[in-house]
C-alpha positions in Angstrom: 83.0 180.3 105.3 85.7 180.6 107.9 88.1 177.9 109.0 89.0 178.6 112.6 91.6 177.4 115.0 88.8 175.9 117.1 87.5 173.9 114.1 91.0 172.7 113.3 91.6 171.6 116.9 88.2 169.8 116.8 89.2 167.9 113.6 92.6 167.1 115.1 91.0 165.7 118.2 88.7 163.6 116.0 91.8 162.4 114.0 93.5 161.3 117.2 97.0 162.6 116.5 98.6 165.9 115.7 101.2 165.6 112.9 104.1 168.1 112.9 103.5 169.3 109.4 100.6 171.3 107.9 100.3 171.6 104.1 97.8 174.0 102.7 96.8 174.4 99.0 95.3 177.7 98.0 97.0 180.4 100.2 94.9 183.4 99.3 95.7 186.1 102.0 97.6 183.6 104.2 95.1 183.8 107.1 94.7 180.0 107.4 98.5 179.5 107.3 98.9 182.1 110.0 96.1 180.5 112.1 97.8 177.0 111.8 101.3 178.3 112.5 101.3 178.0 116.4 99.9 174.5 116.2 102.5 172.9 113.9 106.3 172.8 113.6 106.1 173.4 109.9 103.4 175.1 107.7 103.7 175.0 103.9 101.2 176.8 101.8 101.1 176.5 98.0 99.5 179.2 95.8 98.9 179.0 92.1 98.9 182.8 91.5 102.3 184.5 91.5 100.6 187.8 92.6 98.8 186.2 95.5 101.9 184.1 96.5 104.2 187.1 96.6 101.6 189.1 98.7 101.3 186.1 101.1 105.1 185.9 101.4 105.1 189.5 102.6 102.1 189.0 105.0 103.6 185.8 106.5 107.3 186.9 106.7 107.1 187.3 110.5 106.4 183.6 110.9 109.6 181.4 111.0 107.8 178.1 110.5 105.7 179.2 107.5 106.9 178.8 103.9 104.9 180.0 100.8 105.5 178.2 97.5 104.1 179.4 94.2 102.9 176.7 91.8 100.2 174.2 90.9 99.5 172.2 94.0 98.1 169.3 92.0 101.5 168.9 90.4 103.8 170.1 93.2 102.6 168.1 96.2 104.6 165.0 95.4 107.8 166.9 95.2 107.5 169.0 98.4 105.3 167.2 100.9 107.2 165.5 103.8 107.3 161.7 104.0 105.9 161.8 107.5 102.3 162.1 108.6 100.8 165.5 107.9 97.6 167.6 107.8 96.7 168.5 104.2 94.2 171.4 104.0 93.0 171.5 100.4 91.5 174.8 99.4 92.8 175.3 95.9 90.1 175.9 93.3 88.9 178.3 90.8 91.8 180.8 90.8 91.0 183.8 88.5 94.3 185.7 88.8 96.1 186.6 85.5 98.3 183.7 84.2 96.4 181.0 86.1 93.5 180.2 83.7 92.9 176.5 83.4 95.5 175.6 86.0 93.8 175.6 89.3 90.2 174.6 88.6 90.8 170.9 89.0 93.8 170.9 91.4 91.8 168.9 93.9 92.0 165.7 91.7 95.8 166.0 91.3 96.1 166.6 95.0 94.0 163.6 95.9 95.8 161.4 93.3 99.0 162.1 95.1 97.5 161.7 98.6 96.2 158.2 97.6 99.8 157.0 97.1 101.0 158.1 100.6 101.8 155.3 103.1 101.6 157.4 106.3 98.8 158.4 108.6 97.5 161.7 107.2 94.6 164.0 107.9 93.0 165.4 104.8 90.7 168.4 105.1 88.9 169.8 102.1 87.4 173.2 102.5 84.2 174.6 101.0 81.8 171.6 101.4 79.0 174.1 100.4 80.6 174.1 96.9 80.5 170.3 96.5 78.4 169.3 93.5 78.5 172.8 92.0 77.5 174.8 95.1 74.5 175.5 97.2 74.9 179.3 96.7 75.3 179.4 93.0 76.9 177.2 90.3 80.6 176.5 90.6 81.5 174.7 87.4 84.9 173.9 88.7 83.5 171.6 91.5 80.4 170.2 89.7 81.9 166.7 90.0 83.1 167.1 93.5 81.0 165.1 96.0 81.8 163.1 99.1 81.5 159.9 97.1 83.9 161.1 94.4 86.4 162.4 97.0 86.4 159.2 99.0 86.7 157.2 95.7 89.7 159.3 94.7 91.7 158.0 97.7 90.3 154.5 97.5 93.0 151.9 98.1 94.9 154.3 100.4 94.1 152.3 103.5 91.4 152.8 106.1 89.9 156.3 105.8 87.1 157.4 107.9 85.4 160.7 107.1 83.2 163.4 108.6 81.8 166.8 107.7 82.7 169.6 110.2 80.7 172.6 109.1 82.1 173.7 105.7 85.1 171.3 106.0 85.2 167.6 104.9 87.8 165.6 106.9 89.3 162.2 106.1 91.5 160.5 108.7 93.6 158.0 106.7 95.4 155.2 108.5 97.8 152.8 106.8 
């Protein structure tokens, strides 16, 4: 399922503002970071796998406003995210690269736990709605407990969050 610039712009329009910062979890090949680069002043992408992160660093080296960080996004977000409003594109799940076993499968809950504590107006986008509840195209044990209700519940208390599904992306526009 592809996340396009057009889809991102549609979600940004729905959100009503365009933050300067874009933070992605789950870099993979860097295609989403590259797509977002012309739309934001700063793009930060976090990848659990050292092998994938190093490859993405090479692939994205020509973009001055993109930074690739290797580590567990569920743990790292609170130390590297800006204190200003941002777009958070959450796509870190089920990494099968060597040295990552057991680290990335539930990154979403750590990411949402951190995002619940933020006191700025963020846009949170979660990729792969088709995998919510374990997946429509086969079981995904990593996301069996991920549903719209559990995701919204994870940021409960954050402020006013409205949400909408855009194709395979679930967006939450959170106001303070």
